[in-house]
N, C-alpha and C positions, 0 to 999 in steps of 0.2 A: 306497186308504186310505179308510176310512169317515168320515163326517162327525163321528161321536163321537170317533174317533181324532184327527182334525185338531183338534178343539176342545181335547182334552186336551193335545195337543202345543203348541198355541198358548198355552194357559194356563201350561204348564210352562216354555216357552221365552221368553215375552214379559214384559218388566218391567211393573210397574203403571203407571209413568209413560208408557211407550210405548202401552199399551192405552188409557189416558185420552186421550192425544194423538190416537190413531187415531179414537176415537169423536167427539171434537170436530172433527177435520179432515173427517170424513164428514158432519158436521152431523146426526148421528143423534139421535133423541129419547132424551135421557138417562133419562127415567122408564121408557121401554120397555126400554132396555138394562139398567137396574137391576133391573126386574122379571124379565127373563130370567136375569140373573146370580143373583138370589135363588133362583130355582128350581134352579139348579145348585150352589148353595153347599154343600149337604151332600156332594155328590160331589167337589167340587174344593177344598173347605176354606178355610183362612184367607186364601189369596191372593185368592180371589174376594171375601171379606168386605172386605179392604183396597181392592180395586178399586171395590166398591160405595161405600164411604165416600169415596174420593178423587173419584169421578165425581160423587157428590152435592155435594161441595164445589165442584166446577167449575160444576155446574148453578146453585148458589146465587150464584156470583160472576159469572154471565153477565148 
């Protein structure tokens, strides 16, 4: 399975809350994750937009 296919599957099958929880648990740089998500927004649509917004909220609350 290609990396692109894995990414699409992850986005389709993972809830926004779970994605945010995983980013926070990994201690990932939220700004970097948001930047990468913005690049993929047109391809993956509204779910990515909601993920970006929620992760931004978490970043502001930390």
